[in-house]
Backbone bond lengths (Angstrom), bond angles and torsions (degrees), N, CA, C in turn:
res aa  C-N    CA-C-N  psi(-1)  N-CA   C-N-CA  omega(-1)  CA-C   N-CA-C  phi
1 M - - - 1.437 - - 1.520 107.36 -
2 H 1.319 115.81 129.84 1.455 122.39 178.20 1.521 109.49 -120.09
3 L 1.316 114.74 150.27 1.455 121.95 174.07 1.519 107.14 -113.80
4 A 1.333 116.45 121.43 1.459 121.98 -179.17 1.520 109.60 -105.00
5 F 1.326 115.53 141.06 1.461 123.14 -178.03 1.526 109.42 -114.61
6 F 1.334 115.93 136.32 1.460 122.39 177.16 1.526 106.92 -128.73
7 Q 1.330 116.14 101.08 1.458 120.58 -174.63 1.526 111.13 -76.05
8 V 1.340 115.10 141.04 1.455 122.29 174.76 1.528 108.15 -128.02
9 A 1.331 116.12 159.86 1.460 121.00 -175.58 1.523 112.99 -78.21
10 N 1.347 116.65 -33.39 1.466 118.62 -179.09 1.525 110.07 -147.55
11 A 1.337 115.13 166.93 1.468 120.92 -173.99 1.522 113.58 -69.77
12 D 1.331 117.67 -15.80 1.464 120.65 -179.49 1.522 112.99 -88.89
13 E 1.306 116.66 -6.11 1.462 120.15 -177.74 1.529 110.34 -69.75
14 P 1.336 117.98 137.52 1.467 119.70 178.65 1.530 110.87 -71.91
15 P 1.309 116.77 163.62 1.465 119.81 178.20 1.531 111.14 -59.90
16 P 1.321 116.53 135.67 1.471 118.89 177.86 1.521 111.50 -67.28
17 F 1.324 115.42 152.35 1.471 123.18 178.73 1.527 112.03 58.55
18 G 1.313 116.57 28.07 1.456 120.97 179.31 1.517 113.11 65.30
19 G 1.335 117.01 19.24 1.463 121.01 -179.03 1.515 113.78 76.76
20 D 1.335 117.04 13.48 1.461 120.98 -179.38 1.532 110.28 -141.55
21 P 1.350 116.66 66.58 1.458 118.69 -177.92 1.529 112.02 -70.23
22 S 1.314 115.16 142.89 1.472 119.98 174.78 1.528 108.37 -78.54
23 P 1.313 117.77 162.95 1.472 119.77 -179.50 1.522 113.89 -55.12
24 D 1.339 118.46 -36.08 1.459 119.14 -178.87 1.532 112.65 -76.02
25 Q 1.326 118.52 -10.15 1.460 121.78 176.03 1.526 112.21 -89.89
26 V 1.324 117.01 -4.39 1.462 121.54 176.87 1.527 107.17 -87.55
27 T 1.328 115.32 110.47 1.470 119.67 -178.80 1.518 112.72 -115.97
28 D 1.324 117.56 -7.76 1.462 121.96 -177.16 1.524 107.83 -135.50
29 S 1.326 116.91 96.91 1.463 119.67 179.94 1.521 109.50 -146.77
30 I 1.325 114.43 157.70 1.460 121.14 176.50 1.522 108.96 -134.19
31 E 1.304 115.09 150.59 1.459 120.37 175.45 1.519 108.19 -83.28
32 V 1.333 116.73 126.51 1.461 120.87 179.25 1.525 112.38 -109.64
33 L 1.324 117.40 -13.60 1.466 120.56 177.79 1.520 109.34 -156.97
34 N 1.318 115.29 129.28 1.461 122.04 173.52 1.519 105.90 -133.33
35 D 1.295 116.77 95.19 1.462 122.67 -172.44 1.523 108.72 -130.08
36 V 1.335 115.78 71.11 1.459 121.63 -176.26 1.520 108.68 -108.53
37 H 1.314 115.62 119.39 1.466 122.36 177.65 1.524 107.07 -140.66
38 F 1.315 116.50 90.76 1.462 120.48 -175.91 1.526 112.77 -62.75
39 E 1.313 117.16 -24.43 1.454 119.46 -177.65 1.528 112.70 -78.60
40 L 1.335 118.17 -13.20 1.462 122.11 -179.78 1.517 110.72 -99.49
41 E 1.306 115.55 143.28 1.459 120.59 172.28 1.516 107.66 -112.21
42 R 1.318 116.27 121.66 1.456 120.81 -176.91 1.518 110.08 -104.85
43 S 1.331 115.18 148.07 1.459 119.39 179.86 1.527 112.27 -123.16
44 E 1.346 117.66 5.71 1.466 119.58 179.34 1.522 109.70 -64.37
45 D 1.319 115.40 143.62 1.462 118.26 176.03 1.520 111.79 -106.21
46 T 1.336 117.44 2.15 1.460 121.57 173.80 1.527 108.91 -138.90
47 L 1.304 114.69 154.79 1.461 121.33 176.60 1.513 107.63 -142.10
48 E 1.309 116.18 126.60 1.452 121.17 172.28 1.509 107.00 -115.09
49 H 1.325 115.28 130.50 1.456 119.67 -178.77 1.525 109.16 -136.38
50 A 1.317 116.18 116.75 1.459 121.23 177.42 1.529 108.77 -89.06
51 F 1.320 116.32 141.40 1.460 120.73 178.18 1.522 109.02 -152.53
52 A 1.305 115.94 160.94 1.462 122.72 175.84 1.520 107.92 -121.34
53 V 1.323 115.58 146.98 1.453 121.20 -176.71 1.525 109.09 -127.88
54 D 1.305 116.33 131.22 1.456 121.73 172.34 1.524 106.42 -102.85
55 H 1.336 116.19 103.99 1.462 121.00 -173.20 1.522 109.49 -137.44
56 P 1.323 118.77 149.48 1.470 120.16 178.75 1.525 111.77 -58.29
57 E 1.333 115.02 147.26 1.466 120.27 178.87 1.521 110.95 -62.64
58 G 1.318 115.18 150.26 1.447 120.33 176.93 1.509 111.22 154.96
59 L 1.323 115.84 -173.42 1.454 123.40 175.91 1.519 108.54 -106.20
60 Y 1.327 116.19 128.93 1.455 120.71 -174.69 1.520 111.16 -136.87
61 Y 1.311 115.73 137.65 1.453 121.05 161.64 1.531 105.41 -83.97
62 L 1.321 116.46 146.87 1.462 120.99 -176.63 1.521 111.17 -118.52
63 Q 1.314 114.20 150.62 1.458 121.36 173.65 1.524 107.72 -138.49
64 V 1.313 116.30 131.67 1.463 121.99 173.27 1.520 106.80 -97.73
65 R 1.336 115.30 128.90 1.462 121.80 -179.02 1.528 106.92 -118.05
66 V 1.334 116.34 121.63 1.467 121.20 -172.78 1.522 110.60 -123.22
67 L 1.312 115.32 136.68 1.465 122.80 172.25 1.524 106.44 -116.86
68 L 1.329 116.22 117.22 1.458 122.33 -178.85 1.515 108.64 -117.35
69 F 1.326 116.55 127.60 1.461 121.00 175.87 1.517 108.42 -92.62
70 R 1.330 114.84 126.72 1.455 121.02 -178.79 1.526 109.67 -120.17
71 K 1.337 115.19 136.91 1.462 120.55 179.98 1.518 109.02 -94.28
72 G 1.327 115.74 127.15 1.456 121.76 177.00 1.511 110.10 -126.94
73 H 1.316 116.41 -173.69 1.458 119.64 -177.33 1.532 112.01 -70.40
74 D 1.340 117.95 -20.39 1.468 121.25 179.00 1.520 112.69 -98.22
75 G 1.317 117.80 9.45 1.462 120.60 -179.29 1.520 111.30 117.77
76 M 1.327 115.65 -150.08 1.455 122.05 -175.80 1.531 109.83 -97.54
77 T 1.328 116.36 138.08 1.459 122.63 177.81 1.520 108.52 -124.10
78 A 1.324 116.54 135.28 1.460 121.56 176.83 1.525 108.50 -96.93
79 Q 1.318 116.86 119.13 1.462 122.13 177.27 1.523 107.74 -104.73
80 V 1.323 117.02 123.59 1.457 123.07 -178.84 1.523 108.87 -111.44
81 E 1.327 115.70 127.98 1.469 120.43 179.59 1.528 108.91 -135.04
82 Q 1.341 115.26 147.76 1.455 122.09 177.09 1.524 108.68 -123.16
83 F 1.328 115.66 139.06 1.458 121.84 -178.88 1.523 107.98 -127.97
84 F 1.320 116.87 107.32 1.464 122.31 -176.92 1.525 109.13 -96.26
85 F 1.323 116.24 130.07 1.458 121.99 178.50 1.524 107.48 -100.93
86 G 1.349 115.95 97.14 1.441 121.09 -169.04 1.518 116.57 -113.65
87 K 1.342 119.05 14.22 1.469 118.95 178.55 1.524 111.29 -68.53
88 R 1.319 115.69 -43.73 1.466 120.76 179.83 1.526 108.27 -161.27
89 P 1.320 116.49 154.59 1.469 118.35 177.90 1.528 110.59 -74.07
90 L 1.301 114.70 152.63 1.460 122.24 -179.75 1.526 109.00 -97.84
91 P 1.349 117.56 129.21 1.461 118.24 175.09 1.529 109.92 -78.03
92 I 1.311 116.13 129.93 1.466 121.30 176.06 1.516 107.05 -115.76
93 P 1.333 119.70 127.88 1.459 125.78 12.63 1.527 112.29 -78.05
94 C 1.332 114.17 156.11 1.462 120.67 176.22 1.523 107.63 -139.00
95 Q 1.300 115.99 162.75 1.461 120.77 -176.89 1.518 113.16 -82.57
96 G 1.277 118.28 -23.07 1.451 120.59 -179.64 1.508 110.22 164.08
97 V 1.290 114.94 150.13 1.450 120.30 -179.54 1.523 107.48 -149.85
98 T 1.315 116.02 143.44 1.460 121.87 174.69 1.518 107.78 -108.89
99 M 1.317 116.08 130.24 1.464 121.03 179.93 1.519 109.24 -117.11
100 P 1.338 117.08 92.27 1.470 118.79 179.16 1.526 110.49 -71.81
101 I 1.302 114.95 135.82 1.464 120.94 -178.59 1.521 108.23 -123.51
102 P 1.315 117.26 110.01 1.467 119.60 176.38 1.531 109.59 -84.29
103 W 1.321 116.99 101.96 1.467 120.81 -177.19 1.527 109.40 -66.36
104 P 1.334 117.13 131.23 1.473 119.23 -178.87 1.532 111.45 -66.43
105 D 1.310 114.87 138.66 1.464 121.46 -179.07 1.530 108.34 -90.66
106 I 1.327 115.20 79.66 1.464 121.43 -177.83 1.524 108.36 -111.21
107 P 1.312 118.53 123.26 1.473 119.40 175.92 1.531 109.74 -59.79
108 I 1.305 116.05 142.79 1.467 120.58 -176.03 1.525 111.88 -57.98
109 E 1.318 118.09 -33.88 1.468 120.57 -179.37 1.535 112.01 -73.68
110 S 1.331 118.12 -11.89 1.464 121.76 178.97 1.529 113.37 -94.45
111 L 1.336 117.34 -6.53 1.464 120.04 179.85 1.518 110.11 -69.88
112 H 1.329 114.97 142.91 1.462 120.46 177.26 1.532 108.98 -70.26
113 T 1.310 116.65 141.03 1.465 121.63 179.94 1.513 109.87 -111.28
114 Y 1.336 115.74 128.94 1.464 121.85 178.29 1.524 111.94 -100.05
115 G 1.296 117.38 -17.02 1.454 121.70 -178.87 1.514 109.90 166.04
116 Q 1.312 114.98 178.84 1.460 120.23 -179.21 1.517 109.71 -133.56
117 I 1.311 115.11 149.24 1.457 122.28 174.14 1.510 106.91 -119.26
118 H 1.308 115.77 129.58 1.463 121.16 179.20 1.525 108.30 -119.90
119 P 1.330 117.11 100.44 1.462 118.83 179.48 1.526 111.26 -67.72
120 R 1.318 115.03 141.91 1.460 121.09 176.24 1.513 108.56 -123.07
121 K 1.283 115.50 143.14 1.457 119.32 176.37 1.523 107.98 -83.97
122 R 1.326 115.10 120.98 1.454 121.16 177.16 1.521 107.93 -134.07
123 P 1.289 116.99 153.02 1.469 118.15 174.76 1.527 109.77 -59.38
124 W 1.324 117.12 146.13 1.467 121.58 -176.26 1.520 112.62 -58.25
125 W 1.336 119.05 -30.02 1.458 120.79 -177.02 1.521 112.50 -76.38
126 R 1.323 118.22 -9.17 1.459 121.23 -179.83 1.533 112.03 -87.91
127 F 1.358 117.78 -0.70 1.452 120.74 179.00 1.519 112.27 -83.08
128 W 1.344 118.02 -12.36 1.475 119.97 -178.58 1.488 111.14 -107.30
């Protein structure tokens, strides 16, 4: 999970990129959670994660970018979602903020596929 920052000059400024920045337009982001354990199967339907950020002062629109690995009958699928908070910019520093993320209820077989990776076991010396 990454938190992306989009600085604006004043509170009246509209969200940059129409509130839907592409991945290459994200130039200021930090990782706030890296919790990947392929051997575990989780069944929680909610996740709360507290974090602190040391970031320069200013006004920022925020976007949460999440990569979720889902296990299906054909193997593992990576689902990538972005959640832009575009009502108003957040002044940093701030005392605390809650960013609710409604995860889309998309069946794994309905996700768009860009390609596949098939890992092969090879001796370590064959990688060079």
